[in-house]
C-alpha positions as CSV (number, residue, x, y, z in Angstrom):
1,M,43.8,71.2,128.7
2,R,46.8,72.1,130.7
3,T,46.7,75.5,132.5
4,V,49.7,77.2,134.1
5,T,49.1,80.3,136.2
6,S,51.8,82.6,137.5
7,K,51.3,85.5,139.8
8,V,53.8,88.3,140.7
9,R,53.5,91.5,142.6
10,I,55.3,94.3,140.7
11,E,56.2,97.6,142.5
12,A,54.9,99.7,139.6
13,P,51.6,101.2,138.6
14,R,49.4,99.2,136.2
15,E,50.0,101.6,133.3
16,I,53.7,100.9,133.4
17,V,53.2,97.1,133.7
18,W,50.8,97.4,130.8
19,A,53.4,99.2,128.7
20,V,56.1,96.6,129.5
21,L,53.7,93.9,128.4
22,T,52.5,95.6,125.1
23,D,55.2,98.0,123.8
24,P,57.6,96.2,121.4
25,E,60.7,98.0,122.8
26,Y,59.9,96.7,126.3
27,V,58.9,93.2,125.1
28,R,62.3,92.9,123.4
29,Q,64.0,93.5,126.7
30,W,62.2,90.9,128.8
31,Q,61.5,88.2,126.2
32,Y,64.9,87.2,125.0
33,G,65.1,89.8,122.3
34,S,61.8,88.9,120.7
35,V,60.5,91.3,118.1
36,L,56.7,91.8,118.7
37,S,54.5,92.7,115.7
38,T,50.9,93.6,116.3
39,D,48.6,96.6,116.3
40,W,46.7,95.3,119.4
41,S,43.3,95.3,117.7
42,I,41.0,92.5,118.6
43,G,41.2,89.9,115.8
44,S,44.5,91.2,114.4
45,P,47.6,89.1,114.0
46,I,50.3,88.9,116.6
47,R,53.8,87.6,116.0
48,F,56.9,87.1,118.1
49,T,60.2,86.7,116.2
50,T,63.5,85.7,118.0
51,E,66.9,84.8,116.8
52,W,68.7,82.3,118.9
53,E,72.2,81.0,118.0
54,G,71.8,82.0,114.4
55,T,68.3,80.4,114.0
56,M,65.1,82.3,113.7
57,F,62.1,81.2,115.8
58,E,58.6,82.6,115.4
59,Q,55.3,82.3,117.2
60,W,52.1,83.7,115.8
61,G,48.5,84.0,116.6
62,T,45.6,86.3,117.1
63,V,44.8,89.1,119.6
64,L,41.7,88.0,121.5
65,L,41.1,90.7,124.1
66,V,42.5,94.1,124.9
67,D,41.2,95.9,127.9
68,S,43.9,98.5,128.7
69,P,45.4,98.5,131.4
70,A,43.6,95.6,132.9
71,R,43.4,92.5,130.7
72,L,45.1,91.1,127.6
73,R,44.7,87.8,125.9
74,Y,46.0,86.3,122.6
75,S,46.4,82.9,121.0
76,L,49.8,81.6,119.8
77,F,51.2,78.8,117.7
78,A,54.7,77.7,118.6
79,P,55.9,75.5,115.6
80,R,57.5,72.2,116.3
81,P,58.2,69.4,113.8
82,E,55.3,67.2,115.1
83,L,52.7,70.0,115.2
84,E,50.5,71.2,112.3
85,D,49.4,74.9,112.2
86,K,45.8,74.3,113.1
87,A,43.4,75.6,115.8
88,E,43.9,72.7,118.3
89,N,47.6,73.4,118.4
90,Y,47.4,77.0,119.5
91,F,47.7,77.9,123.2
92,T,46.3,81.0,124.8
93,M,48.2,83.6,126.9
94,G,46.2,85.8,129.3
95,Y,47.4,88.7,131.5
96,A,45.3,90.3,134.3
97,L,46.6,93.4,136.1
98,E,45.1,94.5,139.4
99,D,46.0,97.5,141.6
100,D,47.6,96.4,144.8
101,A,48.4,99.3,147.2
102,G,50.4,101.3,144.7
103,A,51.8,98.2,143.0
104,T,50.4,95.8,140.5
105,E,49.4,92.2,140.9
106,L,50.0,90.5,137.6
107,T,48.5,87.1,136.8
108,I,49.6,85.3,133.7
109,T,47.6,82.3,132.6
110,Q,48.7,79.9,129.8
111,E,46.0,77.5,128.6
112,D,47.5,74.8,126.4
113,P,45.3,72.1,124.7
114,R,48.3,70.4,123.1
115,E,49.1,66.9,124.3
116,T,52.8,67.5,123.9
117,G,52.9,70.9,125.6
118,G,56.3,72.1,126.8
119,D,58.0,71.2,130.1
120,E,57.5,74.5,131.7
121,G,55.9,74.4,135.1
122,D,54.5,76.8,137.6
123,E,57.1,76.2,140.3
124,G,59.1,79.3,141.3
125,E,59.6,82.4,139.3
126,S,60.7,82.1,135.6
127,P,63.6,84.1,134.3
128,V,61.2,85.8,131.8
129,L,58.8,86.8,134.6
130,A,61.7,88.0,136.7
131,A,63.0,90.1,133.8
132,L,59.5,91.6,133.2
133,K,59.2,92.5,136.9
134,A,62.6,94.0,137.0
135,L,62.0,96.1,133.9
136,A,58.6,97.4,135.1
137,E,60.0,98.3,138.5
138,S,63.0,100.0,136.9
139,E,60.7,102.1,134.7
140,A,58.6,103.0,137.7
141,A,61.7,104.1,139.7
142,K,62.7,106.4,136.7
143,Q,59.3,108.0,136.8
144,R,59.5,108.6,140.5
145,A,63.0,110.2,140.3
């Protein structure tokens, strides 16, 4: 199993970071316009739909853990021509939020059992993570103003 972990300190309270992670309007802003569909109940479906250059892309899975505003975990299947939609081809996304002197330490863990997992690495900050951080910090600044 390949595990990739990213950590980022976000100058915003956990409740704001939680909202940015779970509210479909915020998710659309930091995940390349993805439309998030779920009710965040454990065992319920989760789906991300994105249009890129006229083509629709979808990922789907199951909500595994919701402990607001501390932990979130869900499985996802990202279709590719060589992959069947079966349990061993799903990866898991986990989010842990911890208070850090008025800010939030966000740890994101991706566990991927697929042999042909993507090329993403854990070097440097990803554009998606940077967008999530910027959005949460912007929302926190609005609330402070």
